[in-house]
N, C-alpha and C positions, 0 to 999 in steps of 0.2 A: 497420379500424384495429387497430394492434398494442397488446396489453396492456402496461402499464408493468412493467418488471422490478424486483422488489424486490432490493436489493443490501445488502451488509454493508460497513461501513467498518472498515478496519484501521489502527491506529496503529503505525508502525514507527520504532523508535529505534535509535541507535548506527549510523547510516549513515556510510560513509566520507566524508572531505572531498571536495568536488567532485562528489558524486553528483547525477545529473540526473533529472528527471521520467521521461524515456524509459527510463532504466536501472531505475528503481523499478518501472515498469509491466512491463518484460520479466521481472523476477524473479517476478512473479505470473501471468504469461500462462498457465502450465500448470495453474492451479487454477480458472480460470473467466474470464469476460469482464471485462477491466479497463475499467471505466467511466471512472474518473479515477485518475491517479497524480500526486501533487504532493509535491515536497520543499519544506519550509518555508524561506523565505529572509529574511534580515535586511532590513528595510525601507530602511535607509540605505545599506548596503554592497552588497546584492544577493547576499551570500555565503550558501551553504547553512547551515542550523542543525543539520544532522545528524539530523533526524527528518522524517517525512513521513506522508502518508495515502494509502491505496489503497482505492478503492471497487470491490468485486468483485460480480458478479452470477452466479448467484443468491446469496442470503445464505448458503446452506449452503456455498458455495465459500469464503467468508471463514473459517468455522469449520474447514474442512478445511485451508486454508492455514496457519492458526495452529497446528493440531495437528502438521503436518508441517514447515512452513518455519521455525518458531522454532528447532528443533534444527539444521536444515540451514544456515541463515544465521547462527546464533549471535547473534541480535539479539532485541530485545524486540518482541513482537507482541501486540496486544490489540484486541479488537473494541470500537469506540466505541459507546456506548449512548445 
């Protein structure tokens, strides 16, 4: 049986209009295994809310992504605790 992987959740703000889950995941592919990438959507309209969450494994990958990607993507990145 495989051991569960401990991951780190990253909050990403200031996403462009129309950004999709797949695009968000692709942005973080190079930093670790993207377990889940989700862009928040308005419940009634289904339109993106310009922020999302990325779950990266291992947890150290999330810290690395924040250190590097925050400057590269010019967006707000934060590890959810």
